[in-house]
C-alpha positions in Angstrom: 0.0 0.0 0.0 1.4 3.4 -1.0 1.8 6.2 1.6 -1.1 8.0 0.0 -3.4 5.0 0.1 -2.3 4.3 3.7 -3.2 7.9 4.7 -6.6 7.7 3.0 -7.2 4.3 4.7 -6.3 5.9 8.1 -8.7 8.7 7.5 -11.4 6.2 6.5 -10.9 4.2 9.7 -11.1 7.4 11.7 -14.4 8.3 10.0 -15.8 4.9 10.7 -14.8 5.1 14.4 -16.4 8.5 14.6 -19.5 7.1 13.0 -19.7 4.4 15.6 -19.4 7.0 18.4 -22.3 8.9 16.7 -24.5 5.9 16.8 -23.6 5.0 20.4 -24.2 8.6 21.3 -27.6 8.6 19.6 -28.7 5.5 21.5 -27.5 6.9 24.8 -29.3 10.2 24.1 -32.6 8.3 23.3 -32.3 6.3 26.6 -31.5 9.5 28.6 -34.4 11.5 27.0 -36.9 8.6 27.2 -38.3 9.6 30.6 -39.0 13.1 29.4 -40.0 12.8 25.7 -42.2 10.2 23.8 -39.9 7.7 22.2 -42.2 7.6 19.1 -41.7 11.4 18.7 -37.9 11.1 18.9 -38.0 8.3 16.3 -40.0 10.6 14.0 -37.6 13.5 14.5 -34.6 11.1 13.8 -36.0 10.3 10.3 -37.5 13.7 9.6 -34.1 15.3 10.3 -32.4 12.9 7.8 -35.0 13.5 5.1 -34.7 17.3 5.5 -30.9 17.2 5.6 -30.6 15.0 2.5 -33.2 17.1 0.6 -30.8 20.0 1.0 -27.8 17.8 0.2 -29.3 16.4 -3.0 -30.6 19.9 -4.1 -27.0 21.1 -4.2 -25.5 17.9 -5.6 -24.4 17.6 -9.2 -23.8 13.8 -9.0 -26.9 12.5 -7.3 -30.6 13.2 -7.5 -34.0 12.3 -6.1 -34.9 9.8 -8.8 -34.9 6.3 -7.5 -34.2 3.5 -10.0 -36.0 1.0 -8.0 -38.7 2.6 -5.7 -39.9 -0.8 -4.3 -36.3 -1.5 -3.2 -36.2 1.8 -1.4 -39.5 1.3 0.2 -38.7 -2.2 1.6 -35.2 -1.2 2.6 -36.5 1.9 4.4 -39.2 -0.2 6.2 -36.6 -2.7 7.4 -34.3 0.1 8.7 -37.2 1.8 10.4 -38.1 -1.5 12.1 -34.5 -1.9 13.2 -34.4 1.7 14.6 -37.7 1.2 16.4 -36.4 -1.9 18.2 -33.3 0.2 19.1 -35.2 3.3 20.4 -37.6 1.3 22.5 -35.2 -1.4 23.5 -32.7 0.9 25.1 -35.4 2.1 27.4 -35.3 -1.4 29.1 -31.7 -2.5 28.6 -28.2 -1.0 29.1 -26.9 0.5 25.9 -23.7 -1.5 25.8 -25.3 -4.9 26.1 -28.1 -4.0 23.7 -25.5 -2.8 21.1 -23.4 -6.0 21.5 -26.4 -8.2 20.8 -27.5 -6.2 17.7 -23.9 -6.5 16.5 -24.6 -10.1 15.9 -26.0 -9.0 12.5 -23.1 -10.3 10.3 -23.5 -13.7 12.0 -27.3 -13.7 11.3 -26.5 -12.6 7.7 -24.4 -15.8 7.3 -27.4 -17.9 8.4 -29.9 -16.1 6.2 -27.5 -16.3 3.2 -27.2 -20.1 3.7 -31.0 -20.5 4.1 -32.5 -18.1 1.7 -29.8 -17.6 -0.9 -28.3 -21.2 -0.7 -24.8 -19.8 -0.4 -22.1 -22.1 0.7 -20.9 -21.4 4.2 -17.3 -22.4 5.2 -16.5 -24.2 8.4 -14.8 -21.1 9.7 -17.9 -19.0 9.2 -20.0 -21.7 10.9 -17.6 -21.5 13.8 -18.0 -17.7 13.9 -21.8 -18.1 13.9 -21.6 -20.5 16.9 -19.1 -18.2 18.7 -21.3 -15.1 18.2 -24.4 -16.9 19.4 -22.6 -18.2 22.4 -21.4 -14.7 23.2 -24.9 -13.4 23.1 -26.1 -16.1 25.4 -23.4 -15.1 27.9 -24.7 -11.5 27.8 -28.3 -12.4 28.4 -27.8 -15.4 30.6 -30.2 -16.1 33.5 -29.1 -14.0 36.5 -27.7 -11.2 34.4 -30.8 -9.1 34.9 -31.2 -9.0 31.1 -32.9 -12.4 30.7 -36.5 -11.4 30.1 -39.0 -10.1 27.6 -36.9 -7.0 26.8 -34.3 -9.2 25.1 -36.8 -9.5 22.3 -36.0 -6.0 21.2 -32.4 -6.5 20.2 -33.1 -10.0 18.9 -35.9 -8.7 16.7 -33.7 -5.7 15.7 -30.9 -8.1 14.7 -33.3 -10.1 12.5 -34.6 -7.0 10.8 -31.1 -5.6 10.4 -29.8 -8.9 8.8 -32.8 -9.1 6.5 -32.1 -5.6 5.4 -28.5 -6.5 4.6 -29.4 -9.5 2.6 -31.9 -7.4 0.5 -29.3 -4.6 0.1 -26.6 -7.0 -1.1 -28.7 -8.1 -4.0 -29.7 -4.6 -5.2 -27.1 -2.2 -3.9 -25.3 -1.3 -7.1 -28.5 0.1 -8.6 -28.7 3.3 -6.6 -26.5 6.3 -5.4 -25.8 6.0 -1.7 -26.9 9.6 -1.2 -30.2 9.0 -3.0 -30.7 5.9 -0.9 -29.9 7.9 2.3 -32.6 10.4 1.4 -35.2 7.7 0.8 -34.3 6.0 4.1 -35.2 9.2 5.9 -38.3 9.9 3.7 -39.7 6.4 4.1 -39.2 6.4 7.8 -40.8 9.9 8.2 -43.8 9.1 6.0 -44.5 5.8 7.7 -44.2 7.2 11.2 -46.3 10.3 10.6 -49.7 8.5 10.7 -48.6 6.3 13.6 -47.6 9.5 15.5 -50.9 11.1 14.7 -52.9 8.0 15.8 -50.9 7.5 18.9 -52.7 10.1 21.0 -49.5 11.9 21.7 -50.2 15.7 22.0 -47.2 16.8 20.0 -47.8 20.6 20.3 -48.4 20.1 24.0 -45.2 18.0 24.4 -43.2 20.6 22.6 -44.6 23.5 24.6 -43.9 21.7 27.9 -40.4 20.6 26.8 -37.5 22.6 27.9 -35.0 24.0 25.5 -32.6 21.3 26.7 -35.1 18.5 25.8 -35.7 20.0 22.3 -31.9 20.1 21.8 -31.6 16.5 22.8 -34.3 15.5 20.3 -32.6 17.4 17.5 -29.3 15.8 18.5 -30.8 12.4 17.9 -31.6 13.3 14.3 -28.2 15.0 13.8 -26.2 12.0 15.1 -28.2 9.5 13.1 -27.8 11.5 9.9 -24.2 12.4 10.3 -23.3 8.8 11.3 -24.5 7.4 7.9 -22.8 10.2 6.0 -19.5 9.5 7.7 -19.7 5.9 6.6 -20.4 6.9 3.0 -17.4 9.3 3.0 -15.2 6.7 4.6 -16.1 4.2 1.8 -14.7 6.7 -0.7 -11.3 6.6 1.0 -10.6 3.0 1.9 -11.6 -0.6 1.0 -14.7 -1.9 2.6 -12.9 -4.9 4.1 -10.5 -2.5 5.9 -13.3 -0.4 7.4 -16.0 -2.9 8.5 -14.3 -4.4 11.5 -14.0 -0.9 13.0 -17.7 -0.6 13.1 -17.4 -2.6 16.4 -16.0 0.5 18.0 -19.7 1.2 18.7 -19.8 -1.5 21.4 -16.9 0.1 23.4 -18.4 3.6 22.8 -21.8 2.4 24.1 -20.1 1.0 27.2 -18.2 4.3 27.8 -21.3 6.4 27.3 -23.3 4.1 29.6 -20.7 4.5 32.3 -20.5 8.3 31.9 -24.2 9.0 31.7 -25.9 6.3 33.7 -23.0 4.9 35.8 -23.6 1.5 34.4 -20.6 -0.9 34.1 -21.2 -4.4 32.6 -20.3 -7.2 34.9 -17.4 -9.6 34.2 -19.4 -12.2 32.2 -21.1 -9.4 30.2 -17.6 -8.2 29.1 -16.7 -11.7 28.1 -19.8 -12.1 26.0 -19.4 -8.6 24.4 -15.8 -9.5 23.5 -16.8 -12.8 21.9 -19.6 -11.1 19.9 -17.3 -8.3 18.8 -14.5 -10.7 17.6 -16.9 -13.1 15.9 -19.1 -10.3 14.4 -16.1 -8.3 13.1 -14.6 -11.4 11.5 -17.9 -12.4 10.0 -18.4 -8.9 8.6 -14.9 -8.9 7.1 -15.5 -12.3 5.5 -19.0 -11.3 4.2 -17.5 -8.2 2.5 -14.5 -10.0 1.1 -16.6 -12.7 -0.4 -19.1 -10.2 -1.8 -16.2 -8.2 -3.4 -14.9 -11.4 -5.0 -18.2 -11.9 -6.8 -18.6 -8.3 -7.8 -17.6 -4.8 -6.6 -19.2 -3.7 -3.3 -21.1 -0.4 -3.4 -21.4 2.2 -0.7 -25.1 1.4 -0.5 -24.4 -2.2 0.3 -22.2 -1.5 3.3 -24.2 1.5 4.5 -25.8 -1.1 6.8 -26.0 0.7 10.1 -29.5 0.2 11.5 -29.7 3.2 13.8 
C-alpha cells in the first residue's frame, strides 16, 4: 500500500470510528431522554431530520438526485431500517446501551445464516464457527441471572433479524442506486410511515413541545443529527478505503456504548457481560470482514451495500 493509500485508509478508519461514536451517542441520548419525551416522537424526528438534511444535500449535488431507479427496493429497505431503529429506540429504554448494542452487532452472524438458508450460499467451516461463537457470546450476555434475561431481550433480537434481512436485501440490489439518494429515501420512508402512527398514537405533539425545555428539544434534534451524520460519515469513509478494511472498526460502537453508559448512567457491565461482548465483537467483526471480502470477490461492493447501520 502506498503512503497516499495508507493515509486515506487511516482517515477512512477514523471516520468509521467517529460514525460508531455517533450511533452509540444517539442510542444513549434516546435512553436518557426517554423519561421526558415520547420515544415515538424522537424516532419521527430522527427520520424527519435525515429527510430534510438529505433534501438540502441532493438539491445542491451535481452527481446524485432524487430519482430512484427501484422505488420498491427503497420502500422495503426503508421499512426494514425503520423497524430496526424502532427496536433500538424502544429497546434501550429497558436494557443497558452496551449490552443492547453488542447483541445487535450479531447481525453479520445472522446474515451468514440467512444467506445459507435463503440464498443457498455455501458457508465455510470457519464461518459456521463464527456463527456458533457469536451466538454463544450473546447467550453469555443475556444469561439467566444477568438481569437482562426477560421479555426486553426480544427488542435486540428482533432488531438483529430486521437488520440482517435488510443487509441480505441490500446485497442483491445495492449497485442500482446512489448511496446519497438511498440515504434520502431512508429518511423519507421512515418519516412518512411514522407520521400516521404518531398522529394516531394520541400523543399531544404541540403540548409536548410546549412543555419541553430547550434542553429537551436540543436532545431531540441531537438524535436526528447524530443518526444522519453517522450514515454520511460511513459513505465518506467508503470513498477513502476498501470496505474490508473499514468494516471491523464498526465494532468501536460496542466500546463507545459501554463508555457512554458509564459516563451518563453509571452502568458498568459485569465480568461475564464483558466476556460475552468481547466474543460477539470478535466473531461479528470477523464475519463482517468475510462477508464483505466474499461479496467483493463476486462483484464490486457499493457504498449502499455496506451502509448497513441500522440506527
